[in-house]
C-alpha positions in Angstrom: -24.1 6.9 -2.1 -21.1 5.2 -3.5 -18.8 7.1 -1.2 -20.8 6.0 1.8 -20.5 2.5 0.6 -16.8 2.9 0.5 -16.8 4.2 4.0 -18.7 1.1 5.0 -16.1 -1.1 3.4 -13.5 0.8 5.3 -15.1 -0.2 8.6 -15.3 -3.9 7.4 -11.6 -3.8 6.7 -10.9 -3.4 10.4 -11.9 -7.0 10.9 -10.2 -8.2 7.8 -6.9 -6.8 9.0 -7.9 -8.0 12.5 -9.6 -4.5 12.3 -9.2 -0.4 11.2 -9.3 2.6 13.4 -6.5 2.7 16.1 -4.6 4.6 18.5 -2.6 7.7 17.8 1.0 7.3 16.8 3.2 7.2 19.9 6.6 8.8 20.0 9.4 6.6 19.0 12.3 6.1 16.6 11.5 6.8 13.0 10.8 3.7 10.9 13.4 2.6 8.5 12.9 3.5 4.8 10.9 1.1 2.7 12.6 -1.3 0.3 13.3 0.1 -3.2 10.9 -0.6 -6.0 11.7 -3.9 -7.8 13.5 -2.5 -10.9 15.7 -0.1 -8.9 16.7 -3.0 -6.7 17.5 -5.1 -9.7 20.4 -2.7 -10.5 22.3 -3.8 -7.4 24.2 -7.1 -7.2 23.0 -7.9 -3.7 19.5 -6.3 -3.9 16.2 -7.8 -4.8 15.7 -8.7 -8.4 12.5 -8.1 -10.4 11.1 -8.8 -13.9 8.1 -7.3 -15.5 6.3 -9.0 -18.4 2.9 -8.6 -20.0 0.8 -11.3 -21.6 -2.4 -11.0 -23.7 -5.2 -13.5 -24.2 -8.6 -13.4 -25.7 -11.3 -12.8 -23.1 -15.0 -13.9 -23.4 -17.0 -12.7 -26.3 -17.4 -9.0 -26.3 -14.7 -8.3 -23.8 -11.7 -8.1 -26.1 -8.2 -9.2 -25.2 -7.3 -9.6 -21.5 -3.9 -8.5 -20.3 -1.9 -9.0 -17.2 1.5 -7.9 -15.8 3.5 -10.5 -13.9 5.9 -9.2 -11.3 8.6 -11.5 -10.0 10.7 -10.3 -7.1 13.3 -12.1 -5.0 13.9 -10.6 -1.6 16.8 -11.0 0.9 16.5 -14.3 2.9 17.6 -12.4 6.0 14.8 -9.9 5.7 12.3 -12.8 5.1 13.5 -14.6 8.2 13.4 -11.4 10.2 9.8 -10.7 9.3 8.7 -14.3 10.0 10.4 -14.2 13.4 8.3 -11.1 14.2 5.1 -12.8 13.0 5.9 -15.6 15.4 6.4 -13.1 18.3 3.0 -11.5 17.4 1.3 -14.9 17.6 3.0 -15.9 20.8 2.6 -12.7 22.8 -0.1 -10.5 21.1 -2.6 -12.3 18.9 -2.6 -16.1 18.6 -4.9 -15.9 15.5 -2.7 -13.5 13.6 -2.1 -14.5 9.9 0.1 -12.5 7.5 -1.9 -13.9 4.6 -5.2 -12.5 6.0 -3.5 -9.3 7.0 -2.2 -8.8 3.5 -5.6 -9.3 1.9 -7.1 -6.7 4.3 -4.2 -4.3 3.7 -4.7 -4.5 -0.1 -8.4 -3.7 0.3 -7.6 -0.8 2.7 -5.0 0.5 0.3 -7.4 0.4 -2.6 -10.2 2.2 -0.7 -7.9 4.8 0.9 -6.0 5.6 -2.4 -9.3 6.1 -4.2 -10.7 8.4 -1.5 -7.4 10.4 -1.6 -7.7 10.7 -5.3 -11.3 12.0 -4.9 -10.3 14.3 -2.1 -12.8 12.7 0.2 -10.6 12.8 3.3 -13.5 13.2 5.7 -14.3 9.5 5.0 -10.9 8.4 6.3 -11.3 9.2 9.9 -11.6 5.6 11.0 -8.7 4.3 8.9 -6.0 7.0 9.0 -4.4 8.5 12.1 -5.3 12.2 12.8 -1.7 13.3 12.4 -1.3 11.7 9.0 -4.8 13.0 7.9 -3.8 16.5 8.7 -0.7 16.3 6.6 -2.6 14.7 3.7 -5.2 17.5 3.7 -2.4 20.1 3.1 -0.7 18.0 0.4 -3.8 16.9 -1.5 -5.0 20.4 -2.0 -1.8 21.3 -3.8 -1.7 18.4 -6.2 -2.4 18.8 -9.9 -5.2 16.7 -11.3 -2.8 14.2 -13.1 -1.0 13.4 -9.8 -4.2 13.1 -7.9 -5.6 10.7 -10.5 -2.5 8.6 -10.2 -3.0 8.0 -6.5 -6.0 5.7 -7.1 -5.4 1.9 -7.2 -8.1 -0.5 -8.2 -7.8 -3.8 -6.3 -7.3 -5.6 -9.6 -4.5 -3.2 -10.6 -2.3 -4.1 -7.6 0.5 -6.1 -9.2 2.6 -6.9 -6.2 2.4 -6.6 -2.4 5.1 -7.2 0.2 6.0 -6.3 3.8 8.6 -3.6 4.1 9.2 -3.7 7.8 7.7 -5.1 11.0 8.2 -3.4 14.4 7.1 -4.3 18.0 7.7 -1.6 20.5 6.6 0.1 23.7 6.0 3.8 24.3 7.0 5.8 27.5 3.7 4.9 29.2 4.3 1.1 28.7 1.7 0.7 25.9 2.4 -2.1 23.4 2.3 -1.5 19.6 2.9 -3.5 16.4 3.4 -1.8 13.1 3.7 -3.4 9.7 4.8 -1.4 6.6 3.2 -2.7 3.4 4.6 -1.9 0.0 2.4 -1.9 -3.1 3.1 -1.8 -6.9 0.1 -0.9 -9.0 -0.9 0.0 -12.5 -2.5 3.4 -13.2 -3.4 5.0 -16.5 -3.3 8.6 -15.4 -1.9 11.1 -17.8 1.3 12.0 -15.9 3.7 14.6 -17.3 6.9 13.6 -18.9 9.0 15.3 -16.3 7.8 12.9 -13.5 11.1 11.1 -12.7 12.4 7.8 -11.4 10.2 4.7 -11.3 7.1 6.5 -12.6 9.0 7.4 -15.8 10.9 4.2 -16.2 8.0 1.8 -15.9 5.6 2.8 -18.6 3.9 -0.3 -19.9 2.2 -0.2 -23.3 -0.4 -2.8 -24.3 -1.6 -3.4 -27.9 -0.2 -2.5 -31.3 0.5 0.9 -32.8 -3.2 1.4 -33.7 -4.5 0.8 -30.2 -2.0 1.6 -27.6 -2.9 1.5 -23.9 -0.2 3.1 -21.7 -0.1 2.6 -17.9 2.4 3.5 -15.3 3.7 1.1 -12.7 3.6 3.1 -9.5 4.6 2.4 -5.9 3.0 3.2 -2.5 4.0 2.5 1.1 1.3 2.3 3.8 2.1 1.5 7.4 -0.5 -0.1 9.6 -0.3 0.1 13.4 -2.2 -1.5 16.2 -2.1 -1.1 20.0 -2.0 -4.4 21.9 -2.2 -2.9 25.4 -4.8 -4.6 27.5 -8.2 -2.9 27.1 -7.2 -1.1 23.8 -9.5 -1.4 20.8 -8.5 -4.3 18.4 -8.1 -2.0 15.5 -5.4 -1.2 12.9 -4.8 2.3 11.7 -2.8 3.7 8.8 0.0 5.8 10.3 2.1 6.4 7.2 1.2 7.0 3.6 3.7 7.5 0.9 3.2 7.7 -2.9 6.7 8.5 -4.1 7.0 11.1 -6.9 3.3 11.9 -6.5 2.5 12.8 -2.9 5.5 14.5 -1.4 
């Protein structure tokens, strides 16, 4: 019952994003790699800089202390201007009501729903959100994942610490169909029991809350989801996920 409710939410996300379900991925040049996670970028003098901090406060009676992680990231001004220019083109030539703020809210909901269904291996509920090509690849990869890695895929909406656009593309295929794709990058907290040998950002960003007597350890993980919509006249006004990456977990 809960899974069917999740599928219903998936269909509602179509409209939140300006809609889910979309056309198949057309042939074209491969998208550029997503930006590095905040801490990795902070190592470079010209890259984005990030800071992670945790705070604790007393919640309402019976709830115990409430904690949050603050992520501060400064991106390249050239990348920021480039994406804003593409948003302007989208509003001028494709969708006058397009709003990156609304799109981001819908993308976060879609990411949370899809990541949980992936973690539960309920891929049959993703037909209207994920392209057929990506879904086929996911079916092969998910079946090989250990339980700890599969648990780490799930992202509660309240555990998403930071969201940003990685890349925006407007292009035409060989048949003249028009497409827009937006790559969204997410940083989220997950308490899965990952093995020590998991490298890179999964190992570096282990956040421990509480004192020695009540430790709560979570991993700060990253995910990249690309959303694509066809804007050819007569095409469905739906967005579909055409790329899913969970670095160090789903490879």
